[in-house]
BAFIBA-808840 format. One line per 8 residues: number of its first residue (from 1); for each residue x, z, y of C-alpha. Coordinates in Angstrom, 2 decimals, always signed. Layout:
// BAFIBA-808840
NUM> X:Z:Y; ...
// end
This chain:
// BAFIBA-808840
1> +59.63:+103.57:+172.82; +60.34:+99.75:+171.65; +62.38:+96.73:+172.94; +59.15:+94.29:+172.18; +59.42:+90.24:+172.25; +55.68:+90.76:+172.55; +53.24:+88.89:+174.35; +51.80:+90.68:+177.25
9> +48.83:+91.11:+175.90; +49.81:+92.04:+172.10; +51.90:+94.80:+174.30; +48.82:+95.76:+176.19; +47.05:+96.13:+173.16; +49.51:+98.35:+171.45; +49.98:+100.81:+174.28; +46.02:+101.34:+174.16
17> +45.95:+101.90:+170.73; +48.76:+104.26:+170.97; +47.58:+106.17:+174.08; +44.19:+107.65:+172.02; +46.91:+108.90:+169.40; +49.16:+110.25:+172.34; +46.64:+112.11:+174.26; +45.93:+114.08:+171.02
25> +49.41:+114.97:+169.58; +50.22:+118.32:+170.14; +51.81:+119.83:+173.54; +54.75:+120.72:+170.97; +55.21:+117.35:+169.34; +55.38:+116.08:+173.02; +58.52:+118.61:+174.42; +60.55:+117.92:+170.94
33> +59.89:+113.90:+171.70; +62.16:+115.13:+174.89; +64.89:+117.48:+173.28; +65.53:+114.26:+170.73; +65.41:+111.57:+173.75; +68.02:+113.78:+175.51; +70.39:+114.22:+172.78; +70.44:+110.63:+172.66
41> +70.84:+109.50:+175.89; +73.33:+111.91:+176.19; +75.66:+111.00:+173.37; +75.48:+107.49:+174.05; +76.38:+107.79:+177.88; +79.24:+106.01:+177.22; +77.95:+103.07:+175.94; +74.74:+103.08:+178.74
49> +77.37:+103.46:+181.49; +79.65:+100.40:+180.31; +76.49:+98.68:+179.87; +75.43:+99.62:+183.19; +79.26:+98.32:+184.94; +78.43:+94.97:+183.37; +75.03:+94.63:+185.23; +76.57:+95.66:+188.13
57> +79.49:+93.49:+188.42; +77.23:+90.87:+188.12; +75.23:+92.14:+190.92; +77.98:+92.67:+192.62; +78.32:+88.88:+192.84; +74.79:+88.15:+193.68; +75.07:+90.56:+196.32; +77.93:+88.49:+197.64
65> +76.00:+85.28:+197.09; +73.26:+86.34:+199.29; +71.22:+86.23:+196.46; +70.50:+90.07:+196.14; +70.07:+92.85:+198.57; +72.56:+95.62:+199.13; +70.14:+97.97:+199.07; +68.71:+97.06:+195.34
73> +72.79:+97.19:+194.21; +73.09:+100.25:+195.35; +69.94:+101.59:+193.50; +71.11:+99.62:+190.43; +74.56:+101.89:+189.69; +73.85:+105.13:+187.66; +77.85:+105.92:+187.95; +76.90:+107.12:+191.58
81> +77.87:+111.47:+192.00; +74.96:+112.88:+190.11; +72.80:+110.19:+189.22; +72.93:+110.44:+185.27; +73.01:+114.18:+185.01; +70.20:+114.31:+187.43; +68.15:+111.31:+184.99; +69.16:+114.00:+182.33
89> +68.37:+117.21:+183.69; +65.05:+115.85:+184.66; +64.41:+115.12:+181.03; +64.05:+119.07:+179.70; +62.49:+120.25:+183.63; +59.31:+117.78:+182.71; +59.76:+118.94:+179.04; +59.72:+122.51:+180.31
97> +56.84:+122.40:+182.72; +53.33:+123.38:+181.55; +51.33:+121.44:+179.44; +49.17:+119.37:+181.33; +46.78:+118.01:+178.76; +43.87:+119.85:+177.64; +43.64:+122.24:+181.26; +40.40:+123.55:+182.07
105> +39.79:+123.64:+185.86; +35.95:+124.06:+185.86; +33.57:+126.20:+183.99; +29.83:+125.95:+184.73; +26.64:+127.72:+182.80; +24.31:+125.22:+183.58; +21.55:+127.28:+181.87; +21.73:+129.86:+178.57
113> +23.80:+127.60:+175.59; +24.18:+124.75:+178.45; +28.15:+125.19:+179.53; +29.98:+122.44:+181.65; +33.68:+122.20:+181.27; +36.47:+119.87:+183.44; +39.02:+119.46:+181.75; +42.70:+117.59:+182.43
121> +43.21:+114.63:+180.17; +45.61:+111.47:+180.42; +44.89:+108.20:+182.59; +45.98:+106.41:+179.46; +47.66:+102.77:+180.06; +50.06:+102.97:+182.73; +52.74:+99.55:+183.86; +55.62:+100.45:+185.21
129> +56.96:+97.58:+187.26; +60.57:+98.04:+188.72; +63.76:+96.44:+190.31; +67.23:+97.89:+189.53; +66.40:+101.60:+189.13; +67.82:+102.17:+185.17; +67.08:+105.65:+185.41; +63.21:+104.68:+185.77
137> +63.06:+103.89:+182.35; +64.08:+107.95:+181.44; +61.95:+109.09:+183.50; +58.80:+107.17:+182.98; +59.31:+108.23:+179.15; +59.89:+111.83:+180.11; +57.00:+112.35:+182.11; +54.30:+109.57:+180.30
145> +54.61:+111.82:+177.02; +54.29:+114.57:+178.13; +51.36:+113.69:+179.97; +50.13:+112.10:+177.08; +50.30:+108.57:+178.71; +50.99:+105.31:+177.33; +53.41:+103.70:+179.07; +54.43:+99.32:+179.66
153> +57.53:+98.92:+181.83; +58.99:+95.40:+183.17; +62.29:+95.45:+184.59; +63.54:+92.96:+186.83; +66.89:+91.19:+185.63; +69.30:+92.40:+187.52; +68.89:+95.37:+185.07; +68.58:+93.99:+181.94
161> +72.20:+95.30:+180.29; +71.72:+98.62:+181.13; +67.71:+98.91:+180.33; +68.21:+96.90:+176.90; +70.85:+99.65:+175.54; +68.76:+102.57:+177.52; +65.88:+101.39:+175.93; +67.29:+101.06:+172.29
169> +68.78:+104.48:+172.47; +65.54:+106.25:+173.37; +63.87:+103.77:+170.33; +65.82:+105.00:+167.53; +65.06:+108.56:+168.93; +61.52:+108.49:+169.20; +61.42:+106.94:+166.00; +62.08:+110.30:+164.33
177> +59.62:+112.13:+166.16; +55.50:+111.91:+165.85; +55.20:+109.89:+169.46; +52.91:+106.81:+168.23; +54.58:+103.19:+168.10; +54.09:+101.67:+171.04; +53.65:+104.66:+173.49; +56.49:+103.33:+175.52
185> +57.04:+99.60:+175.57; +60.11:+97.87:+177.60; +58.66:+95.08:+177.55; +61.46:+91.83:+177.73; +59.27:+88.77:+177.50; +59.85:+86.44:+180.70; +57.74:+85.77:+183.50; +55.78:+88.57:+182.32
193> +54.05:+89.90:+185.43; +50.98:+87.75:+185.78; +50.22:+88.02:+182.56; +50.01:+91.71:+182.92; +48.47:+92.28:+186.06; +45.33:+90.11:+184.93; +44.90:+93.01:+181.90; +43.10:+95.40:+183.67
201> +40.54:+96.00:+180.46; +43.58:+97.34:+179.05; +46.05:+98.86:+182.10; +44.72:+101.87:+184.05; +47.08:+101.91:+186.33; +50.14:+99.85:+188.00; +53.11:+101.39:+189.52; +55.78:+99.31:+191.38
209> +58.97:+100.71:+191.98; +60.96:+98.26:+194.54; +61.19:+96.21:+197.26; +58.55:+95.71:+199.77; +57.79:+92.36:+198.26; +57.22:+93.02:+194.84; +54.76:+96.69:+195.84; +53.05:+93.59:+198.35
217> +52.99:+91.17:+195.31; +51.70:+93.02:+192.61; +48.98:+94.57:+195.37; +48.02:+90.99:+196.07; +47.83:+89.90:+192.33; +45.61:+92.75:+190.45; +42.75:+94.62:+189.89; +44.04:+97.20:+188.29
225> +44.63:+100.56:+190.25; +48.03:+100.32:+192.11; +49.80:+103.58:+193.28; +52.84:+103.51:+195.17; +54.14:+102.54:+198.61; +55.38:+99.25:+200.30; +57.87:+100.69:+202.81; +59.65:+103.85:+203.48
233> +59.77:+104.21:+207.44; +60.15:+107.88:+207.85; +60.56:+108.97:+211.24; +62.21:+112.33:+213.08; +60.92:+113.65:+216.08; +63.74:+115.18:+218.07; +61.46:+117.54:+219.92; +63.30:+119.16:+223.13
241> +63.39:+123.18:+221.46; +65.41:+121.44:+218.52; +68.40:+123.20:+217.21; +71.36:+121.21:+217.79; +73.03:+122.34:+214.58; +70.15:+122.23:+212.24; +69.37:+118.47:+213.76; +72.79:+117.47:+213.54
249> +72.76:+118.69:+209.82; +69.18:+117.54:+208.59; +69.36:+113.79:+210.46; +72.90:+113.21:+209.24; +71.31:+113.70:+205.99; +68.34:+111.93:+206.39; +70.03:+108.88:+207.18; +73.43:+108.72:+206.08
257> +73.35:+110.86:+202.25; +71.28:+107.55:+200.99; +70.29:+105.02:+203.51; +69.24:+103.20:+200.41; +66.06:+104.99:+199.88; +62.74:+105.07:+200.59; +63.12:+108.66:+201.59; +66.08:+107.59:+204.66
265> +64.72:+108.36:+207.89; +64.36:+104.82:+210.03; +63.53:+106.19:+213.08; +64.77:+108.65:+215.52; +61.77:+109.87:+218.54; +63.53:+111.64:+221.17; +62.05:+113.93:+223.92; +63.21:+112.28:+227.33
273> +63.88:+115.83:+228.33; +66.95:+116.09:+225.82; +68.14:+112.54:+226.09; +71.20:+113.49:+227.91; +71.75:+116.57:+226.51; +71.26:+116.93:+222.66; +70.77:+113.56:+222.29; +74.07:+112.49:+223.08
281> +75.72:+115.15:+220.25; +73.29:+113.51:+218.06; +74.61:+110.32:+218.50; +78.13:+110.81:+218.24; +77.90:+112.60:+215.10; +75.61:+109.34:+213.41; +77.91:+106.53:+215.22; +81.29:+108.79:+213.54
289> +79.41:+108.20:+210.02; +79.29:+104.15:+210.45; +75.39:+104.54:+211.96; +74.29:+101.58:+213.97; +71.90:+102.74:+216.88; +69.32:+100.47:+218.35; +68.01:+102.52:+221.16; +65.68:+101.80:+224.09
297> +66.16:+101.76:+227.45; +65.97:+105.19:+228.33; +67.69:+106.20:+225.44; +70.59:+104.05:+226.00; +71.39:+104.32:+229.41; +71.67:+108.19:+228.99; +73.95:+107.93:+225.92; +76.12:+105.33:+227.59
305> +76.25:+107.52:+230.46; +76.65:+110.96:+228.56; +79.45:+109.43:+225.63; +82.93:+108.33:+225.49; +83.67:+104.10:+226.26; +84.74:+103.94:+222.63; +81.54:+104.57:+221.14; +78.80:+103.36:+224.45
313> +80.08:+99.76:+223.33; +78.63:+100.04:+220.04; +74.99:+101.04:+221.27; +72.67:+98.07:+220.86; +69.58:+97.10:+222.09; +66.57:+98.00:+219.96; +63.33:+95.62:+219.84; +59.60:+96.06:+219.05
321> +59.90:+95.03:+215.10; +62.69:+97.59:+214.75; +60.16:+100.40:+214.89; +58.18:+98.90:+211.84; +61.19:+98.22:+209.83; +62.64:+99.87:+206.46; +66.24:+98.99:+207.21; +67.70:+100.51:+203.89
329> +71.34:+100.48:+205.72; +73.02:+102.84:+208.39; +71.10:+101.63:+210.59; +68.97:+104.00:+212.91; +65.94:+102.97:+216.00; +65.76:+105.49:+218.70; +62.90:+105.54:+220.75; +62.37:+107.60:+223.93
337> +59.14:+110.16:+224.13; +58.61:+110.14:+227.81; +58.15:+113.46:+229.43; +55.05:+115.15:+229.96; +53.51:+118.71:+230.58; +52.74:+120.77:+227.58; +52.26:+119.46:+224.09; +52.12:+115.69:+225.51
345> +54.77:+114.52:+224.15; +54.31:+115.92:+220.51; +51.40:+114.00:+220.73; +52.69:+111.12:+221.70; +55.15:+111.41:+219.01; +52.46:+111.90:+216.47; +50.32:+108.75:+218.06; +54.02:+106.90:+217.12
353> +54.36:+107.67:+213.71; +50.60:+107.35:+212.63; +50.65:+103.71:+214.05; +54.29:+103.35:+213.21; +55.10:+105.02:+210.09; +54.68:+103.96:+205.93; +53.14:+107.48:+206.13; +55.43:+108.29:+203.48
361> +57.97:+111.25:+205.30; +58.62:+112.18:+208.20; +59.86:+114.96:+210.67; +59.80:+117.01:+213.41; +63.28:+119.65:+214.55; +61.79:+121.95:+216.61; +62.90:+125.84:+217.28; +58.68:+126.06:+219.14
369> +56.42:+127.05:+216.41; +53.21:+125.84:+218.15; +54.48:+122.16:+218.77; +55.63:+122.35:+215.32; +52.56:+123.08:+213.80; +51.08:+121.07:+215.66; +52.90:+117.74:+214.55; +52.13:+119.03:+210.88
377> +48.75:+118.72:+211.32; +48.23:+115.92:+213.05; +50.95:+113.45:+211.20; +49.10:+111.14:+208.78; +52.22:+110.82:+205.83; +52.09:+112.30:+202.52; +55.07:+114.16:+203.59; +55.25:+116.36:+207.06
385> +58.07:+118.33:+207.19; +59.74:+120.67:+209.75; +63.85:+121.47:+209.64; +64.31:+119.79:+206.82; +65.86:+116.34:+205.74; +63.13:+113.51:+204.79; +65.41:+113.17:+201.60; +63.26:+116.09:+200.25
393> +60.59:+113.93:+199.57; +61.00:+113.88:+196.02; +59.58:+114.87:+192.52; +62.59:+116.84:+191.23; +63.44:+118.51:+194.48; +59.89:+119.72:+194.59; +60.00:+121.30:+190.98; +58.42:+118.26:+189.46
401> +61.18:+117.21:+186.64; +61.22:+114.12:+187.76; +58.82:+111.40:+189.60; +57.37:+107.65:+188.38; +57.57:+107.24:+192.40; +56.56:+107.91:+195.40; +52.46:+107.63:+196.72; +51.47:+106.54:+199.93
409> +47.63:+106.12:+198.76; +45.03:+108.44:+199.55; +43.16:+108.88:+196.60; +44.36:+109.89:+193.54; +47.66:+111.22:+194.12; +50.35:+111.41:+197.13; +53.60:+111.75:+197.77; +55.86:+112.14:+194.79
417> +53.91:+111.99:+191.79; +54.86:+113.60:+188.76; +52.89:+115.12:+186.06; +49.65:+116.32:+187.77; +49.40:+112.70:+189.05; +49.45:+111.06:+186.10; +46.58:+113.00:+184.96; +42.54:+112.54:+185.35
425> +39.81:+114.82:+184.04; +36.97:+114.43:+181.66; +33.59:+116.66:+181.49; +32.78:+118.35:+178.40; +29.11:+119.60:+178.35; +28.13:+121.95:+175.44; +24.22:+122.40:+174.34; +21.91:+123.40:+172.06
433> +19.54:+120.96:+172.22; +18.35:+120.93:+176.28; +16.94:+117.65:+177.40; +17.03:+116.60:+181.46; +13.30:+116.56:+181.19; +13.19:+120.02:+180.50; +14.67:+121.17:+183.98; +11.73:+120.72:+186.90
441> +10.14:+122.50:+189.67; +6.32:+122.53:+188.13; +4.64:+124.24:+185.91; +6.66:+124.88:+182.29; +9.52:+123.44:+183.92; +12.77:+125.06:+183.27; +15.11:+126.44:+186.42; +19.07:+125.41:+186.46
449> +21.24:+128.52:+186.71; +24.35:+126.88:+187.79; +26.55:+129.97:+187.63; +30.54:+129.80:+187.77; +32.22:+130.95:+184.88; +36.09:+132.29:+184.79; +38.36:+129.80:+183.94
// end
């Protein structure tokens, strides 16, 4: 890694050149680079957390002045319980994964002496633009090196102190390895984003990590493919068959565990048949954790009747906009699914989610298997869950080591994006002098064999 003051064009040209060498670097050399990087970061913990505390101090003042959102402030904190350890563990987890480069995924004998192979290879040059999230630097470094991709990182000003120290530590560590100089660059040039987004001939993929505004801006202003999601509007459907203890446990984790995360639940759909039975106990557990409940008329009336007066006065009316909002806070919008016959409730819940969610991660809480399976099949999201927290949507939790982000795209990669999402493939054809004109159905023509071979 290098902390560079280069122009965007110079950085992209260096990354493009480095990507060619990194793509053919041995798996052993790439793994060794990650071992060295992990050791260097672990040794520099005190220095890095000290820099992060300076960022937090400045960001806290900006948040108090209304210049920075509370969700960005929360994402900035490397000292949050488990965050530092998860960051370091992710590097070693990625290192220990199978090498994704050069895997043969298809072999076909087109004819005798003419063999086709499909082989995995890196995408090339990644551009990661992020707000806060200083751990992104370590995550991207691990995934990019392991997958053979070069990466240019551009961080937000709110994490400047943190990423300068982290990138300096990583840069020193990688200088002692075989990873080519220019493979991982942290660009410090101000106002560089518009110029970077114009480099579609050098940069192969943009991965934004940040607010809806940031992601939307990037998608509108580049020809480069963008991998990511603009919103994390996740919904949980409380089906009438739900186990109450499971429902409370899952909902508390999904909403309260880390409300500023993109995989936190924002909407709770509830079957009308249980708004007066199971919902009050769920609501009481959420209110006890400081969650503001924005309810439609049916759910609010049922809760007002069944909750103690000191809790019912806390209930708020929902608006239509609430069901299209990523709150990133201790706020939950509740909507009642009208009573119907058979599977009508599940159908209505699916329809609501497909119309209003961001296709990130959605969940059903149910013991009825048929209803759950209908939900899993019908919801069009990157992650669709049954009886588990939406916060499971995470590359580390999926066993990917870490992730570059979560994609709601419908091509290339979807959901938490780990190594596999940073690979493409190319076709290798090995012949012995064959020409296309030899193969035809007329006199003297040769026929294709197209015999599938074992991998």
